[in-house]
C-alpha positions in Angstrom: -12.9 14.2 2.8 -14.0 11.5 4.0 -14.0 7.7 1.6 -15.0 4.6 2.1 -13.4 1.4 1.5 -15.9 0.4 -1.4 -15.6 3.9 -3.0 -11.8 3.2 -2.7 -11.6 -0.2 -4.4 -13.3 1.2 -7.4 -10.5 3.7 -8.0 -7.3 2.8 -10.0 -3.9 3.5 -8.5 -1.6 4.8 -10.7 2.5 5.4 -9.6 3.1 8.8 -10.9 7.2 8.6 -11.3 6.8 5.7 -14.1 3.3 6.3 -15.1 2.0 2.5 -14.6 -1.5 1.3 -13.1 -0.8 -0.8 -10.2 -4.2 -2.2 -10.4 -7.7 -1.3 -8.1 -7.1 -1.3 -3.8 -7.9 -4.8 -2.6 -6.9 -3.8 0.9 -6.5 -1.4 3.9 -4.1 -1.8 6.3 -4.6 0.4 9.8 -3.1 0.1 13.3 -5.8 -1.5 15.3 -5.3 0.2 18.8 -5.5 3.9 17.0 -7.3 3.2 14.2 -4.5 4.8 11.8 -4.4 3.9 8.2 -0.6 2.9 7.7 -1.6 2.1 3.9 -3.2 0.7 1.0 -3.1 -2.7 -0.7 -3.0 -3.2 -4.5 -2.6 -6.7 -6.3 1.0 -7.5 -7.9 0.7 -7.5 -11.4 1.7 -10.7 -13.5 2.8 -11.2 -17.0 2.2 -14.4 -18.9 5.4 -15.5 -17.5 5.0 -15.3 -13.9 1.4 -16.5 -14.0 3.2 -19.8 -12.0 5.4 -17.7 -9.4 4.0 -16.9 -5.9 3.8 -12.6 -6.2 4.1 -10.4 -3.5 1.2 -7.6 -3.6 2.1 -4.5 -2.8 1.7 -2.2 0.3 1.6 1.5 -0.7 2.2 3.3 2.5 -0.1 6.2 3.5 2.2 9.4 3.0 3.3 7.8 -0.2 -0.1 8.7 -1.4 -0.3 12.1 -3.2 -4.0 12.6 -4.3 -6.9 10.4 -4.0 -9.5 11.8 -7.3 -12.7 10.9 -8.5 -11.8 7.7 -10.7 -7.6 8.0 -9.9 -5.5 7.1 -6.8 -2.4 8.9 -7.5 1.3 7.4 -5.8 4.5 8.4 -5.7 6.7 5.6 -5.2 10.2 4.2 -6.5 10.6 0.4 -7.1 13.1 -1.5 -4.0 14.2 -4.8 -3.5 11.4 -6.5 -1.1 12.6 -6.6 2.8 14.5 -10.4 3.4 12.2 -13.0 4.3 13.8 -13.7 7.8 12.7 -17.7 8.8 11.3 -18.7 11.8 13.9 -21.4 13.9 10.3 -22.7 15.3 9.1 -24.5 12.3 5.6 -25.5 14.7 4.4 -21.8 13.9 0.7 -21.7 12.8 0.3 -18.1 12.2 0.4 -17.1 8.1 1.9 -14.0 7.8 0.7 -11.5 5.3 4.1 -10.6 2.9 3.8 -7.7 0.8 6.3 -5.9 -1.5 7.5 -2.8 -0.1 8.7 0.5 -2.3 11.4 3.1 -1.0 9.9 6.2 0.7 9.8 9.5 -0.9 
């Protein structure tokens, strides 16, 4: 089954573990050398109290996607702590790192 990114963006991502709606797909991550899809990215949900905090987006590995339906993408995620952030010894780096919140694998 072929699906375009434009079609994926219209689908709502739902976690089967807790039934939460995670939002719509905002990005697709793939390995450049092999063109293999690694996963999708959904925005981090912000509550009224978290509006001023810098939240990370949620990366969902492809193997955690259970089913892609007509309106919904069903995923199986168990929340975990984000990976530890390592600071670079060289503060002159200009490359901006993409930060995602990760989940435990199935």
